[in-house]
C-alpha positions as CSV (number, residue, x, y, z in Angstrom):
1,M,50.5,31.5,101.0
2,K,48.6,34.2,102.8
3,I,46.1,34.5,99.9
4,V,45.5,30.7,99.9
5,R,44.9,30.9,103.7
6,Q,42.5,33.7,103.2
7,V,40.6,31.8,100.5
8,G,40.4,28.8,102.9
9,S,39.1,31.0,105.7
10,L,36.5,32.5,103.4
11,A,35.4,29.0,102.2
12,F,35.1,27.9,105.8
13,V,33.1,30.9,106.9
14,L,30.7,30.7,103.9
15,G,30.3,27.0,104.3
16,L,29.6,27.4,108.1
17,F,27.0,30.1,107.5
18,V,25.2,28.1,104.8
19,V,25.2,25.0,106.9
20,I,23.9,26.8,110.0
21,F,21.5,29.3,108.5
22,A,20.2,27.3,105.5
23,G,21.1,23.6,106.1
24,V,19.7,23.3,109.6
25,P,16.4,25.0,108.8
26,W,16.1,22.8,105.6
27,H,16.7,19.7,107.7
28,V,14.0,20.7,110.1
29,V,11.5,21.4,107.4
30,V,12.4,18.3,105.2
31,A,13.5,15.9,107.9
32,D,11.9,12.9,106.3
33,D,13.7,13.3,103.0
34,P,17.1,11.5,103.2
35,V,18.5,13.1,100.0
36,V,20.9,16.0,100.9
37,P,20.7,18.7,98.3
38,W,23.8,19.7,96.2
39,W,24.1,23.2,97.8
40,L,24.3,21.7,101.3
41,R,26.9,19.2,100.2
42,I,29.0,22.0,98.6
43,A,28.6,24.0,101.9
44,V,29.9,21.1,104.0
45,F,32.8,20.5,101.6
46,C,33.7,24.3,101.8
47,L,33.5,24.2,105.6
48,L,35.8,21.1,105.9
49,G,38.0,22.0,103.0
50,G,38.4,25.6,104.3
51,I,39.6,24.2,107.7
52,L,42.0,21.8,105.9
53,V,43.5,24.6,103.7
54,V,44.0,26.9,106.6
55,L,45.7,24.2,108.7
56,L,48.0,23.2,105.8
57,T,49.0,26.7,105.0
58,V,49.8,27.5,108.7
59,A,51.8,24.3,109.0
60,I,53.8,25.0,105.8
61,E,54.5,28.6,107.0
62,Q,55.6,27.4,110.4
63,S,57.9,24.8,108.8
64,Q,59.4,27.4,106.5
65,S,59.9,30.0,109.2
66,R,61.8,27.7,111.6
67,P,65.4,29.0,112.0
68,S,68.2,26.6,111.1
69,A,70.4,25.3,113.8
70,K,73.5,26.9,112.2
71,A,72.3,30.5,112.0
72,P,71.1,32.4,115.1
73,P,67.8,34.3,114.7
74,A,68.0,37.9,113.5
75,D,66.5,39.4,116.6
76,V,68.8,37.7,119.2
77,P,70.8,40.4,121.0
78,D,74.6,40.3,121.2
79,G,74.7,41.2,124.9
80,S,75.9,44.8,124.4
81,V,72.8,46.4,125.8
82,L,72.2,46.3,129.5
83,L,68.7,45.7,130.9
84,L,67.5,47.1,134.2
85,N,64.1,47.6,135.8
86,S,65.5,50.5,137.9
87,A,65.5,54.2,136.9
88,E,69.3,54.4,136.8
89,V,72.4,52.2,136.3
90,P,74.3,51.8,139.6
91,G,77.7,53.4,139.4
92,R,77.1,54.9,135.9
93,A,75.7,58.3,135.0
94,T,73.2,58.6,132.1
95,H,74.6,60.7,129.3
96,Q,71.6,60.8,127.0
97,I,68.1,59.6,127.0
98,L,67.3,58.1,123.6
99,G,63.6,57.4,124.1
100,L,61.1,54.6,124.4
101,V,62.0,51.2,123.0
102,Q,59.6,48.3,122.8
103,G,59.3,44.7,121.7
104,H,56.0,43.1,120.9
105,T,54.7,39.6,120.1
106,V,51.5,37.5,120.1
107,F,51.9,33.8,120.9
108,A,49.5,30.9,120.9
109,I,49.8,27.2,121.6
110,W,48.3,24.5,119.4
111,L,45.0,22.9,120.2
112,G,46.7,19.7,121.6
113,K,48.6,21.6,124.2
114,D,45.5,23.7,125.0
115,L,43.5,20.5,125.7
116,S,46.4,19.2,127.9
117,A,46.3,22.5,129.8
118,L,42.5,22.2,130.2
119,I,42.8,18.7,131.8
120,R,45.5,20.1,134.1
121,L,43.2,23.0,135.0
122,I,40.6,20.5,136.1
123,L,43.1,18.3,138.0
124,G,45.2,21.1,139.4
125,G,48.9,22.0,139.1
126,E,51.1,24.2,137.0
127,L,49.9,24.8,133.4
128,T,53.3,24.1,132.0
129,E,52.1,24.6,128.4
130,Y,51.2,28.2,129.1
131,T,54.3,28.8,131.2
132,E,56.5,27.7,128.3
133,M,54.4,29.8,125.8
134,M,54.8,32.9,127.9
135,G,58.5,32.3,128.5
136,R,59.0,32.1,124.7
137,A,56.9,35.2,124.2
138,R,58.8,37.2,126.8
139,T,62.2,36.2,125.3
140,T,61.0,37.2,121.8
141,A,59.6,40.5,122.9
142,T,62.7,41.3,125.0
143,N,65.0,40.5,122.1
144,R,63.0,42.8,119.8
145,M,63.2,45.6,122.3
146,I,67.0,45.1,122.7
147,A,67.4,45.1,118.9
148,Q,65.5,48.4,118.6
149,A,67.7,49.9,121.3
150,G,70.8,48.6,119.6
151,Q,69.7,50.3,116.4
152,M,69.5,53.6,118.3
153,G,73.0,53.1,119.7
154,A,71.9,52.6,123.3
155,D,74.2,51.2,126.0
156,A,71.3,50.3,128.4
157,I,67.5,50.1,128.7
158,I,66.2,51.3,132.1
159,N,62.8,51.0,133.6
160,V,62.1,47.8,131.7
161,R,58.5,46.6,132.1
162,Y,56.4,43.8,130.7
163,M,52.7,43.9,129.9
164,T,50.5,41.0,128.8
165,T,47.0,40.8,127.5
166,S,44.8,37.9,126.4
167,V,44.0,38.2,122.7
168,I,41.7,35.2,121.9
169,G,41.4,31.8,123.4
170,S,44.9,30.6,124.3
171,A,46.7,33.5,122.5
172,A,48.5,36.1,124.6
173,E,50.0,39.4,123.6
174,L,53.2,40.4,125.4
175,L,54.8,43.9,125.3
176,A,58.3,44.6,126.7
177,Y,59.2,48.3,127.0
178,G,61.7,50.6,128.6
179,T,63.8,53.7,128.1
180,A,66.9,53.5,125.9
181,V,69.9,55.5,127.3
182,K,73.5,56.2,126.6
183,L,75.8,55.9,129.6
184,E,78.9,58.0,130.6
185,K,82.2,56.3,129.9
């Protein structure tokens, strides 16, 4: 599926460049001739077909990757690792520092929600589309961090921190990190 999406992306980019850098100058020079040449037609079909192929492959991948309601996702923690944003666990001594653990994700919202948020940006109020997106991203990154700590045999993660960065458009990267430790019994 990834190869099909890459071919669609390549067709889109090639079609876009031919339309912009050859089609527009051709139209300016030959504006009185209504016949569109074959190469410009192919470029337009590549541009539109490329977008369609990319959208279809992403939709198919998303529908296949949705977890079933019966089985919990693989990176959901079992609750055995304690999370704190302090340097120590109150009432418990640290037995061993296992090292840095982190969870990382990049989330985006679809164009429809992005347009809704743009309208809300103009009218004012909470951008709930982005609030929900960042909440899901934070949960995913935290669960991945906890899963990594669990693999190390950690009892807790101390000094938990979150960092976010805008990647492109409405996509945001979220990193959760902390120090995995074993606690005294």
